[in-house]
N, C-alpha and C positions, 0 to 999 in steps of 0.2 A: 726571290721568283723573279724581279727583273732581271737580275743576272744571267738565270738559266731562258730565257726569255730573249735576251741578247745573243747570249752564245749559239743556242738552237738558231736565231735568225740567220746569224753569221755562216754557219751550216750547210742552211737550207742556201742560202745565197751562192756561197761556192760550189753547191751543188745543182745551179741554174736557174731555182723561184728567184721572185722579183719581189722587192718591199712595193708596196704599196702606199702606205705611208710619207706624200711627199716630204716632208721635215727629214723624217728618218732616210730615207731614200737618196738625199740631197749628202748625208753627211757619212753612210755607208759606203757610197761611193767612192768618196773622196778620201775620209780619213777614217779606218777604223777605232783606233783607239778613241777619236773625238768622238764618233757615233757612241762606243760602249759608255764615254761620260755623261754623256749629255741626257743619255738614256737614262743610265742610273742617277742620276745628280736631278733630272726632271721629277722624275718616281717616289726621291727619298724626302723632296723637298714638296710634294703636294700629300704624302702617306703621313709627313711628319703635321703639316697644318690639318690635315682631319684628323689624326690625334688629338689635340691641342683642343680642336674646336667639335668634338666627338658628342657632347649633351648640348650642343647648336642642334637645331632645326633647317633643315635645308629647304627652301622657300616655303618656309613655314610648315612643313606636311611633313618630312621626312627630318629624323632623327640622324644625323652624319655619320655615327656608328656603324649603322645599318648600310650604309653607301661603305665603309671597307668592309665588307663582310660579301658586297656585290661583287668588289674590284677583288677581292679574294679569290671568288666563283671565278669572274672572267680570266684572272689571269691564269689558275688550273685550266680551264676549258681551250685556251688560247695554246698551253705549254702541249696539252693534249693533243691537239692538232697538230701542233710544230713536230711532235715528235709520233704521231700516226703517217704526217709526210715523208719523214726521214725513213721509216720502216716499210712504206707504198710504193708504188710504182716510180721506175727513175723517170717519168713525166711528171715533172712538181708542179702543183697547179700555184698560183698565184698566191702568196705568203698577206 
């Protein structure tokens, strides 16, 4: 899903949208390959750590495994939003 997000983000930026995440914006406008590598790398490292810690509790309240489900829902929503922007009007909203 991170790869799909990166691809869709690049498509939207080419169409006139702008990246609002300051870290990713700095990368995407300088070097697309570094942007993609950082996006996939950071997501991979975080997901691996959460899988390793899946049985632990986040802030002693929420099991980390449930956070993984929340991230899955967030990524699915983000990709849906990006697809909506691609099929929508030419005036692209902020990404």
